[in-house]
C-alpha positions, -999 to +999 in steps of 0.1 A: -347+070+348-353+098+323-384+082+309-400+081+343-401+119+344-421+121+312-443+092+322-454+107+355-459+141+338-481+126+311-505+110+336-506+141+357-515+163+327-543+139+318-556+142+353-555+180+352-574+179+320-601+157+335-592+127+313-582+105+343-599+102+376-577+108+406-588+081+431-603+054+409-590+021+424-584+004+390-574+032+366-571+064+386-540+087+386-526+072+418-530+037+406-513+046+373-484+060+392-482+029+412-482+009+380-453+030+367-434+021+399-442-016+392-428-013+357-395+001+372-395-027+397-395-053+370-365-036+354-345-034+386-355-069+398-339-083+367-308-063+374-307-076+410-305-040+423-319-046+458-317-009+468-335+003+438-361-025+442-368-014+478-371+023+468-395+017+440-415-007+462-418+019+489-429+045+464-455+023+449-468+015+484-470+051+492-491+060+462-515+032+471-517+046+507-525+081+494-553+066+473-567+046+502-565+075+527-580+102+505-607+079+491-618+076+527-611+112+538-629+127+509-659+105+512-692+120+523-698+124+560-701+090+577-734+075+584-750+086+616-744+061+643-774+039+651-795+052+679-814+020+682-814+003+717-826-031+704-806-054+728-808-083+703-791-067+674-764-091+662-728-080+671-718-080+634-745-054+626-735-034+657-698-034+647-705-026+611-727+004+620-702+015+646-673+016+621-694+032+593-704+060+618-669+068+629-645+085+604-615+076+625-624+039+624-632+039+587-598+055+581-581+030+604-598+001+586-585+016+552-550+018+565-552-018+579-563-030+545-534-012+529-510-029+553-526-062+545-518-056+508-481-051+517-470-081+538-433-088+544-436-123+529-463-147+519-450-182+510-476-207+519-465-242+528-477-271+507-510-287+515-505-321+530-534-345+537-535-364+569-528-352+605-492-358+617-488-388+594-451-396+604-457-394+641-489-415+638-472-442+617-443-443+643-467-448+672-486-475+653-453-493+646-443-491+683-476-505+694-474-534+670-439-543+681-444-535+717-412-515+718-411-485+743-415-451+727-384-429+723-379-403+750-399-372+744-420-385+716-457-378+722-479-407+730-511-392+718-521-371+688-548-348+701-541-310+694-531-304+731-507-333+734-476-311+731-489-284+754-498-309+781-464-326+779-444-294+780-465-280+808-456-312+829-419-306+822-417-340+804-408-324+771-425-334+740-418-337+703-432-349+670-414-368+643-390-344+626-410-343+593-442-336+611-425-310+633-411-292+603-444-292+585-462-279+616-437-250+618-442-242+582-479-245+584-481-222+615-459-196+597-481-198+566-513-193+587-498-163+604-487-148+571-523-153+558-536-134+587-510-107+583-521-104+547-558-101+558-566-135+543-582-153+573-605-173+550-575-187+532-559-196+565-590-214+575-592-232+542-556-243+545-563-258+579-592-278+565-573-290+535-545-301+558-570-322+579-568-298+608-604-289+610-601-283+648-576-255+640-599-241+613-626-239+640-603-221+664-594-195+638-630-190+628-639-178+663-630-143+655-659-137+632-686-116+647-719-133+652-748-126+628-783-140+627-802-125+596-834-129+615-823-105+641-808-081+616-832-078+587-826-054+558-842-020+563-842+007+589-830-002+624-863+010+638-879-020+622-856-045+640-880-052+668-905-064+642-880-085+623-892-118+638-926-113+622-912-102+588-888-131+583-903-165+576-880-193+566-873-229+572-853-237+603-825-255+584-821-225+561-819-202+591-791-223+606-772-222+574-773-184+573-763-178+609-726-173+612-699-160+635-692-166+671-717-154+697-690-159+724-663-139+706-652-121+737-645-154+755-627-167+724-605-136+723-596-141+759-585-177+752-565-165+722-547-141+745-539-170+769-525-190+740-505-161+728-490-157+762-479-194+764-442-194+761-439-231+752-458-226+719-442-220+686-435-183+681-457-182+649-486-199+667-484-174+695-483-146+669-512-161+650-535-160+680-521-128+692-529-111+659-564-125+658-571-112+693-555-078+689-524-085+711-491-068+704-464-084+726-469-119+712-467-107+676-437-084+676-411-112+679-420-124+644-422-090+628-395-084+603-403-050+587-415-016+595-448-024+579-452-055+601-447-036+633-471-008+622-497-034+613-494-051+647-501-019+666-528-007+642-545-040+642-546-040+680-559-004+680-587-013+656-597-044+675-597-025+708-619+003+694-644-023+680-645-041+713-650-008+732-678+001+708-695-032+713-692-030+750-706+005+753-733+003+726-769-001+739-777-020+707-770-057+709-761-056+746-777-090+752-749-107+733-722-087+751-735-088+786-761-116+786-787-092+798-811-067+783-808-043+812-802-007+802-767+006+802-754+035+822-742+059+794-718+075+819-701+043+830-665+044+818-647+015+801-624-006+823-588+004+814-576-029+829-596-048+804-570-061+780-594-063+751-604-026+753-574-011+771-561+011+742-596+025+735-603+030+772-575+055+776-595+080+755-565+089+733-574+099+697-566+073+671-541+095+653-523+104+685-520+067+693-505+061+658-481+090+663-468+073+694-463+041+675-442+059+648-422+076+674-414+043+691-403+029+658-378+057+653-363+050+688-365+012+684-337-009+699-336-029+667-313-010+644-329-023+613-363-010+624-350+024+635-332+027+602-364+017+582-384+042+603-361+070+590-365+060+554-380+091+536-409+070+522-417+054+556-415+089+571-439+101+544-463+072+551-463+080+588-471+117+582-498+108+557-514+084+581-516+109+609-527+136+584-497+160+589-487+164+552-480+201+557-454+193+584-440+165+562-433+190+534-419+216+558-395+191+573-384+179+539-376+215+529-357+222+561-335+192+553-333+198+516-301+219+516-283+193+538-297+165+516-282+181+485-247+175+499-253+143+519-275+123+495-267+107+461-280+130+433-302+102+419-317+095+453-325+132+458-339+134+423-362+104+431-374+120+463-380+154+447-400+138+419-421+119+445-427+149+467-435+172+438-461+148+425-475+143+460-480+181+462-496+183+428-521+155+434-530+169+468-536+203+451-559+185+427-577+170+457-580+206+471-560+198+502-544+227+521-506+228+518-479+252+531-473+275+502-436+281+508-426+245+513-446+233+483-432+260+461-396+253+472-399+216+465-413+222+430-385+247+423-360+221+433-377+195+410-376+219+381-338+222+387-336+184+387-354+183+353-329+209+340-300+189+353-313+158+336-317+176+303-354+172+301-371+190+272-385+225+277-421+214+274-417+192+305-399+219+324-425+246+315-453+223+327-438+219+362-428+256+363-464+265+356-474+248+388-452+271+408-464+303+425-463+329+397-431+346+408-413+314+414-426+300+382-411+329+363-378+325+382-375+288+377-383+289+340-359+318+335-331+299+351-339+270+329-336+292+298-301+302+311-290+267+302-292+277+266-256+289+262-242+312+235-237+282+212-275+274+211-294+285+179-319+313+179-348+290+169-343+267+198-342+296+222-374+311+209-392+277+208-382+271+245-394+306+255-428+302+237-434+268+255-439+288+287-470+304+272-485+270+264-486+263+301-501+296+312-468+313+321-461+350+313-437+350+284-428+386+288-421+382+325-399+352+319-380+369+291-374+400+313-362+379+342-339+358+320-322+388+307-320+403+341-302+372+354-277+374+327-270+411+328-274+419+365-240+407+376-222+420+345-237+455+346-236+458+384-204+479+384-187+503+361-150+514+361-146+541+388-130+565+362-129+568+325-092+573+321-077+591+291-096+590+259-084+563+235-090+552+200-122+531+196-116+496+182-150+486+169-140+457+147-123+433+170-135+398+176-162+394+202-152+369+229-174+342+244-184+361+275-193+392+255-213+371+231-233+356+259-243+391+270-251+401+235-273+370+228-291+374+261-313+401+244-326+374+220-350+365+248-366+399+245-368+399+207-388+367+204-421+385+206-430+422+199-446+425+233-411+427+248-396+450+221-398+479+246-377+460+271-353+449+243-345+486+234-341+495+270-318+466+278-299+470+246-291+506+255-280+496+290-257+469+276-244+492+249-235+518+275-217+491+295-197+479+265-187+514+255-177+522+290-156+491+294-136+494+262-157+469+243-172+489+214-168+459+192-193+441+214-217+470+213-215+470+175-223+432+174-252+439+198-268+464+174-261+442+144-281+413+160-312+433+169-343+428+147-346+452+118-382+460+127-374+468+163-378+506+162-405+507+136-427+482+156-420+500+188-428+534+174-461+521+160-472+506+193-491+525+219-460+524+242-440+542+215-455+576+224-444+576+260-415+599+269-394+571+284-397+550+252-389+581+231-357+586+251-348+549+246-354+552+208-333+584+206-304+568+225-306+537+203-304+558+172-274+577+186-255+544+189-265+534+154-252+568+142-219+562+160-212+529+144-223+541+110-196+568+113-171+543+124-179+520+095-177+549+070-143+557+084-132+521+082-142+520+045-123+551+038-092+538+057-093+505+038-097+523+004-069+548+013-046+520+021-050+507-015-043+540-032-025+537-065+011+548-071+018+582-087+028+564-119-005+546-122-027+554-152-046+587-150-079+570-154-072+547-124-061+577-103-092+597-114-115+568-104-097+564-071-100+601-064-137+600-070-142+570-048-122+585-019-140+619-023-173+601-019-162+581+011-146+611+029-177+632+021-200+606+036-178+603+067-176+641+070-213+647+067-222+618+090-197+628+117-207+665+116-244+655+118-236+633+149-215+660+166-239+688+159-269+666+169-261+667+206-251+631+206-262+612+237-274+644+253-309+632+259-334+660+264-359+650+291-335+627+310-337+641+346-307+628+366-324+638+398-354+615+394-339+584+409-306+564+412-312+547+378-316+580+360-286+594+378-265+565+368-277+566+332-268+603+330-233+596+343-228+567+319-238+588+289-215+616+300-187+590+304-193+576+269-193+611+253-159+617+269-146+585+254-161+588+219-163+625+209-125+631+210-119+600+190-144+609+163-129+644+160-094+629+156-107+604+130-124+630+109-094+654+112-071+626+101-092+616+071-095+652+059-059+660+064-046+628+048-067+635+016-058+672+014-035+668-017-061+647-035-090+668-024-078+703-015-112+712+000-106+687+028-078+709+042-102+737+047-127+713+062-101+701+086-093+736+097-130+744+101-135+715+125-120+733+155-148+758+152-173+731+158-153+718+188-151+753+203-187+762+195-204+771+228-237+757+215-223+722+215-195+725+240-176+696+224-143+710+239-156+699+273-152+662+263-115+667+258-110+681+293-103+654+320-122+654+352-101+664+383-095+628+394-086+617+359-062+646+355-045+637+387-042+600+376-028+611+343-003+634+359+007+608+384+014+583+357+032+609+336+012+598+307-003+619+279-033+608+260-030+608+222-066+622+221-062+651+245-070+687+237-032+694+235-028+667+210-057+679+189-044+715+189-010+702+178-028+684+148-046+717+140-013+736+141+003+712+116-027+715+093-025+753+095+012+752+085+003+729+056-023+755+046+003+782+046+026+761+025+001+757-003-006+795-004-037+794+017-043+812+050-038+796+083-074+786+084-075+771+049-088+802+031-069+816+000-060+852-004-092+858-023-111+846+008-121+813-008 
């Protein structure tokens, strides 16, 4: 089914670009969608999948219904009903103008034509020449031999022979072959009428040598005499006799229809009510005369039942219009006397009963659909609840908005009760119904339409459709929902997806008119919102930073989420802001290695591009840049310390060549010097103390201030210990480093920087530490102990307790 998603989308995009007409009967958008359904039908028909065949058939029929309905509904205003009172206007002309001047009847006619195109079956019987040949031959044989006829066999072959015999309770029958053919013929004639092919039914009667039946079926045609209905304005009809001059024979040829059609319909009703007739013969004449009761017994499908009621409604309204029209009243009433315009129609008249009630056409149809839902026939009630039949019913009564709202109300339940493929099929149908009605500028409930399109985008994601297709449908959502839906689609690109694929998918949104920046921001928000929602309630004792561990899958997903903000420079400002927030979270949750990976993956031109942009001068962006640089400085120091530690672990033995030892000393001196300068610069530079950050502005600023303070308490002690350790360890190789180690406490104690405060636990932390009887290796007590050891070492080498020799050096 995957190809069908792209196929529907392709045709819709062409229509949106003006390349395809919407309602063209032969090659419009709706007819193309119907053709796509036909193509699917061929596939499933060959697989003998009856359920799929039914579903695709119903969808195809629904698209043809939409085309028929909106072709009519979007037509120009109907012609103004004729105001002529010419009593001799032929009934066909009167009926035609009556229908053309009534929008409801025009629509009813279009729906009836649609139902004609969707019969339950149409399998015509074979054409057989000769009227009842087997019965006729049997009667001839009996007459020749003088034998008595078998009991029940008809004795005459006129069309009413069976009716007369059955009415006299004598029983009657034809020869079995003739009886079987009559049944097949009558069913075929009814099916032709059901399919709107009355002329084919009449022709079949003639070819089967039943011209009398052809004549009986022809009685439903409205009478027309071209002489009385000349072309031109109706005001000229009175003068039509003078304008038309033709040979009498030619005039007879052109006159058509039944001038006594009302009498003919009454007789059809009588036939339809005759219980001794074949059910299909009763249905045949019932359908022609607009009866319902006689036709329902042969109806097999939902479409058949709807057609019966709709056909009866249409016939009743036409009859009512003919009866109440002052035009052509001579042929309806046999008089040219003026009509009383206030005289009501007779509700007891079976031919106009439905119209005489004054109920609007759509209301009458609603009642029909409601009856079908409550039908005693289980198969009809079930069919009436089929989503496509429900859609057709709502479309017919012009309540599409309510249809969409009802579908949305049941969508959540359908997600658990319906097969995923079935739900996907329905969501595709409803989504495209919404989009084509939007193109037709029809009002739709915004929430329901949006919710359905959102669900369809999720279906496309679940079926692994490409980002171009998803972006197209997301672009048809309300702006906020479009951003939300496409952002959720981008979430399907897990941490294993490559950067290029991510950025290509994101940029596809712009091709369909979506906001790339808004989508990138929302995608990152969806990833980070739950992860960054809470922080540990307390920091706990300071501990050594492990910045070079392996980043796990969950952490990598958070790190790579920022790639959505680095695809384009327009979101660099957001990238820095979110990178800082994520770095704070990593450092606060004992994941500095993830923070290091985060910084490593950011674009190298991030800060330079941001600083050069107009936004780079704002105080908020300046704070973000400063915070980002502080994180960079931290990991630079940690990397310098790691390089020193690695080199120090490979120090040569005392017996190594002097040149090797000298080279090692120079290398270590450079590494320690870099580490010392970088760390001193960080500690003296008010690291993560952002001037201009007002914690009282709002909750976000307050939280940020607290997070930065927490990180300083975790990082500063560790850096001090690392630097002290490096300086103390290298004191024998580089004597100056001992003095540096003993000068470091001065920096810690300096009131300008107040680094000593980072060693002091908060009250709650102190209580927790005491309760656990644990002592942090990075506490102030531990650091002072390290300083004491260094002072003793200084005394041992003849220097003062602060690393200064007797000469003050």
